[in-house]
Z-matrix of the N, CA and C atoms (Angstrom, degrees):
N
C 1 1.453
C 2 1.511 1 107.82
N 3 1.320 2 115.53 1 124.39
C 4 1.477 3 118.17 2 178.94
C 5 1.536 4 109.84 3 -88.14
N 6 1.297 5 116.75 4 177.18
C 7 1.473 6 122.67 5 -173.82
C 8 1.516 7 112.28 6 -63.11
N 9 1.302 8 116.34 7 -36.58
C 10 1.501 9 119.47 8 -179.95
C 11 1.509 10 110.10 9 -67.17
N 12 1.302 11 117.22 10 -42.42
C 13 1.469 12 120.72 11 178.75
C 14 1.532 13 110.12 12 -63.78
N 15 1.303 14 116.33 13 -40.40
C 16 1.479 15 120.06 14 179.60
C 17 1.530 16 111.33 15 -64.14
N 18 1.339 17 117.18 16 -41.16
C 19 1.469 18 120.60 17 179.20
C 20 1.515 19 111.26 18 -67.21
N 21 1.329 20 117.09 19 -42.08
C 22 1.459 21 121.24 20 179.40
C 23 1.533 22 109.98 21 -64.35
N 24 1.340 23 117.05 22 -43.28
C 25 1.455 24 121.55 23 179.19
C 26 1.532 25 110.15 24 -62.10
N 27 1.332 26 116.57 25 -43.92
C 28 1.482 27 120.16 26 178.91
C 29 1.533 28 110.01 27 -63.74
N 30 1.329 29 118.14 28 -42.05
C 31 1.468 30 120.86 29 -179.83
C 32 1.524 31 112.01 30 -62.25
N 33 1.320 32 116.63 31 -43.85
C 34 1.466 33 120.28 32 179.54
C 35 1.531 34 110.58 33 -63.76
N 36 1.335 35 115.82 34 -45.55
C 37 1.476 36 119.73 35 179.03
C 38 1.517 37 110.08 36 -64.45
N 39 1.322 38 118.40 37 -40.12
C 40 1.482 39 121.49 38 -178.43
C 41 1.541 40 110.57 39 -61.29
N 42 1.329 41 116.31 40 -47.69
C 43 1.458 42 118.56 41 -179.15
C 44 1.502 43 112.83 42 -68.75
N 45 1.325 44 118.04 43 -35.77
C 46 1.469 45 119.16 44 177.30
C 47 1.543 46 109.94 45 -64.88
N 48 1.315 47 117.01 46 -43.77
C 49 1.463 48 119.53 47 177.30
C 50 1.522 49 111.05 48 -65.36
N 51 1.328 50 118.29 49 -40.13
C 52 1.470 51 122.93 50 179.69
C 53 1.525 52 111.22 51 -58.39
N 54 1.336 53 116.58 52 -44.60
C 55 1.465 54 119.08 53 -179.56
C 56 1.506 55 112.16 54 -70.05
N 57 1.332 56 117.65 55 -20.96
C 58 1.466 57 120.82 56 174.66
C 59 1.533 58 109.97 57 -80.04
N 60 1.334 59 116.88 58 -42.08
C 61 1.458 60 121.99 59 -176.83
C 62 1.541 61 113.09 60 -74.21
N 63 1.317 62 116.51 61 -31.59
C 64 1.465 63 121.05 62 -173.55
C 65 1.530 64 114.22 63 -54.19
N 66 1.325 65 121.17 64 -46.66
C 67 1.458 66 117.96 65 -179.18
C 68 1.518 67 115.82 66 -82.77
N 69 1.327 68 118.78 67 -2.42
C 70 1.456 69 120.52 68 -178.66
C 71 1.523 70 111.30 69 -69.66
N 72 1.305 71 116.46 70 135.95
C 73 1.490 72 124.57 71 179.54
C 74 1.513 73 111.13 72 53.78
N 75 1.298 74 117.89 73 39.05
C 76 1.463 75 123.38 74 -179.45
C 77 1.522 76 109.44 75 -85.97
N 78 1.317 77 115.67 76 126.37
C 79 1.465 78 120.83 77 173.02
C 80 1.514 79 109.06 78 -109.32
N 81 1.322 80 116.27 79 118.17
C 82 1.458 81 119.88 80 -178.05
C 83 1.527 82 109.96 81 -89.25
N 84 1.317 83 113.79 82 164.77
C 85 1.466 84 119.64 83 178.79
C 86 1.527 85 109.54 84 -63.59
N 87 1.332 86 117.15 85 -36.21
C 88 1.450 87 121.28 86 179.29
C 89 1.523 88 111.71 87 -65.39
N 90 1.332 89 116.81 88 -37.32
C 91 1.484 90 121.28 89 179.15
C 92 1.523 91 109.43 90 -66.79
N 93 1.310 92 117.87 91 -39.16
C 94 1.469 93 122.61 92 -177.43
C 95 1.512 94 112.21 93 -80.69
N 96 1.338 95 116.64 94 -17.83
C 97 1.482 96 120.16 95 -178.36
C 98 1.524 97 112.26 96 77.16
N 99 1.332 98 116.87 97 20.92
C 100 1.475 99 120.91 98 -178.31
C 101 1.532 100 108.85 99 -126.90
N 102 1.329 101 115.98 100 73.22
C 103 1.464 102 120.21 101 -177.17
C 104 1.516 103 109.92 102 -86.91
N 105 1.341 104 115.75 103 122.95
C 106 1.454 105 121.25 104 177.29
C 107 1.505 106 108.52 105 -76.28
N 108 1.347 107 117.96 106 132.92
C 109 1.465 108 119.06 107 -178.93
C 110 1.517 109 111.05 108 -58.77
N 111 1.329 110 114.94 109 135.76
C 112 1.457 111 122.01 110 -179.53
C 113 1.517 112 115.10 111 91.97
N 114 1.336 113 115.74 112 -0.22
C 115 1.478 114 119.49 113 176.33
C 116 1.520 115 109.78 114 -119.80
N 117 1.331 116 117.29 115 152.88
C 118 1.464 117 118.94 116 177.60
C 119 1.518 118 112.57 117 -74.34
N 120 1.316 119 115.42 118 160.86
C 121 1.490 120 118.69 119 178.92
C 122 1.506 121 112.10 120 -64.72
N 123 1.332 122 117.42 121 -22.73
C 124 1.477 123 120.63 122 -177.46
C 125 1.514 124 112.69 123 -85.53
N 126 1.330 125 118.07 124 1.42
C 127 1.476 126 120.59 125 177.00
C 128 1.519 127 110.77 126 -68.33
N 129 1.346 128 118.26 127 142.32
C 130 1.456 129 119.29 128 -179.73
C 131 1.512 130 112.71 129 -62.43
N 132 1.325 131 116.43 130 147.07
C 133 1.456 132 121.34 131 -179.17
C 134 1.524 133 109.89 132 -75.41
N 135 1.315 134 117.48 133 -44.39
C 136 1.474 135 119.88 134 178.55
C 137 1.520 136 109.05 135 -131.78
N 138 1.317 137 115.44 136 154.49
C 139 1.448 138 121.28 137 -177.57
C 140 1.513 139 110.17 138 -91.53
N 141 1.298 140 116.95 139 118.56
C 142 1.457 141 121.60 140 178.13
C 143 1.537 142 109.71 141 -129.32
N 144 1.337 143 116.19 142 30.55
C 145 1.457 144 120.55 143 -176.08
C 146 1.526 145 110.62 144 -65.10
N 147 1.329 146 117.36 145 -37.18
C 148 1.476 147 119.60 146 -179.99
C 149 1.502 148 111.70 147 -63.54
N 150 1.309 149 116.36 148 -43.04
C 151 1.472 150 120.24 149 -179.91
C 152 1.546 151 110.10 150 -66.80
N 153 1.306 152 115.80 151 -39.78
C 154 1.454 153 119.01 152 179.58
C 155 1.522 154 111.19 153 -69.61
N 156 1.342 155 117.35 154 -31.36
C 157 1.461 156 119.85 155 175.67
C 158 1.517 157 110.99 156 -67.00
N 159 1.344 158 117.43 157 -37.69
C 160 1.464 159 120.23 158 177.43
C 161 1.524 160 111.44 159 -66.74
N 162 1.326 161 117.24 160 -41.29
C 163 1.453 162 121.44 161 176.56
C 164 1.530 163 109.92 162 -62.56
N 165 1.310 164 115.27 163 -43.23
C 166 1.457 165 121.21 164 178.90
C 167 1.528 166 110.77 165 -60.32
N 168 1.321 167 117.26 166 -44.02
C 169 1.437 168 121.30 167 -177.50
C 170 1.533 169 111.03 168 -63.54
N 171 1.315 170 117.00 169 -43.94
C 172 1.480 171 119.65 170 178.73
C 173 1.535 172 110.06 171 -63.57
N 174 1.302 173 117.46 172 -45.04
C 175 1.489 174 120.85 173 -179.60
C 176 1.514 175 110.22 174 -65.70
N 177 1.344 176 117.57 175 -40.92
C 178 1.467 177 121.20 176 -178.65
C 179 1.511 178 111.00 177 -66.63
N 180 1.313 179 119.05 178 -36.71
C 181 1.460 180 121.82 179 178.41
C 182 1.532 181 109.23 180 -63.28
N 183 1.309 182 116.97 181 -44.57
C 184 1.477 183 120.67 182 -179.98
C 185 1.534 184 110.30 183 -63.84
N 186 1.318 185 117.05 184 -48.10
C 187 1.456 186 119.97 185 -179.86
C 188 1.522 187 110.86 186 -65.13
N 189 1.323 188 118.25 187 -41.68
C 190 1.458 189 122.31 188 178.46
C 191 1.522 190 111.49 189 -60.60
N 192 1.338 191 116.38 190 -41.30
C 193 1.460 192 120.72 191 -178.97
C 194 1.529 193 109.44 192 -63.45
N 195 1.313 194 116.99 193 -41.28
C 196 1.478 195 120.80 194 179.45
C 197 1.522 196 110.12 195 -65.63
N 198 1.329 197 117.66 196 -47.74
C 199 1.465 198 121.80 197 -178.58
C 200 1.526 199 109.82 198 -64.99
N 201 1.334 200 118.42 199 -43.25
C 202 1.458 201 121.36 200 179.77
C 203 1.512 202 111.19 201 -63.97
N 204 1.332 203 118.02 202 -38.41
C 205 1.476 204 121.63 203 178.04
C 206 1.522 205 110.28 204 -63.51
N 207 1.314 206 116.24 205 -41.33
C 208 1.467 207 120.47 206 179.84
C 209 1.539 208 109.76 207 -64.98
N 210 1.328 209 116.87 208 -43.40
C 211 1.469 210 120.94 209 -179.32
C 212 1.523 211 109.73 210 -65.87
N 213 1.328 212 117.61 211 -47.31
C 214 1.442 213 119.94 212 -176.83
C 215 1.532 214 113.95 213 -70.66
N 216 1.308 215 117.95 214 -29.29
C 217 1.450 216 120.82 215 178.88
C 218 1.535 217 112.44 216 -75.41
N 219 1.312 218 115.89 217 -23.23
C 220 1.446 219 120.09 218 -178.79
C 221 1.521 220 112.49 219 81.72
N 222 1.319 221 117.33 220 12.92
C 223 1.457 222 120.19 221 179.23
C 224 1.507 223 111.56 222 -61.87
N 225 1.320 224 118.12 223 -37.88
C 226 1.449 225 124.13 224 175.09
C 227 1.524 226 107.63 225 -125.86
N 228 1.301 227 116.04 226 124.72
C 229 1.459 228 121.00 227 -178.25
C 230 1.543 229 109.30 228 -117.31
N 231 1.282 230 114.89 229 176.16
C 232 1.467 231 120.70 230 177.32
C 233 1.535 232 109.91 231 -63.96
N 234 1.326 233 116.28 232 -35.39
C 235 1.485 234 119.83 233 178.46
C 236 1.531 235 111.65 234 -63.68
N 237 1.327 236 117.23 235 -31.61
C 238 1.476 237 119.56 236 176.93
C 239 1.528 238 111.70 237 -68.68
N 240 1.291 239 116.55 238 -27.38
C 241 1.470 240 121.51 239 -174.95
C 242 1.530 241 110.85 240 -95.50
N 243 1.325 242 117.46 241 -18.88
C 244 1.465 243 122.40 242 -175.48
C 245 1.529 244 110.91 243 -73.35
N 246 1.323 245 116.79 244 90.87
C 247 1.460 246 121.35 245 179.89
C 248 1.526 247 112.43 246 -73.48
N 249 1.325 248 116.83 247 -32.80
C 250 1.477 249 119.24 248 -177.76
C 251 1.510 250 111.24 249 -68.93
N 252 1.298 251 118.96 250 -30.85
C 253 1.459 252 121.75 251 179.58
C 254 1.506 253 113.11 252 -72.67
N 255 1.306 254 118.00 253 -14.24
C 256 1.460 255 122.54 254 -176.91
C 257 1.527 256 112.61 255 -98.97
N 258 1.287 257 119.12 256 -3.33
C 259 1.474 258 120.76 257 -179.42
C 260 1.489 259 108.43 258 -66.45
N 261 1.332 260 116.74 259 141.69
C 262 1.460 261 119.37 260 177.52
C 263 1.535 262 109.46 261 -68.70
N 264 1.315 263 117.18 262 151.33
C 265 1.471 264 119.30 263 180.00
C 266 1.537 265 110.53 264 -64.33
N 267 1.314 266 114.10 265 143.65
C 268 1.457 267 118.86 266 -179.13
C 269 1.516 268 109.78 267 -75.96
N 270 1.311 269 115.78 268 133.81
C 271 1.473 270 119.58 269 176.81
C 272 1.506 271 107.93 270 -94.08
N 273 1.310 272 114.06 271 139.30
C 274 1.451 273 118.84 272 -179.00
C 275 1.526 274 109.05 273 -103.34
N 276 1.314 275 118.67 274 136.56
C 277 1.454 276 121.69 275 -179.54
C 278 1.521 277 113.54 276 -69.51
């Protein structure tokens, strides 16, 4: 795996984890009963994006290290995942 592949893999993992972490422990303005005029009830009550980005980064580094180790060790390869290449040949009548 070269450096570009590692960066792309980390970016994909980071955004996937971020979209999972983002709605966790979310308190909306509607839940708190304090809706600011001009905003929807589903808008967040307080901004904690920075904290969630830090949590995401730590989790993404751990997940990326595991995935990168699997890729670099060769424990799972593309041949292991290639289901179409394993189909038996079609017999013709």
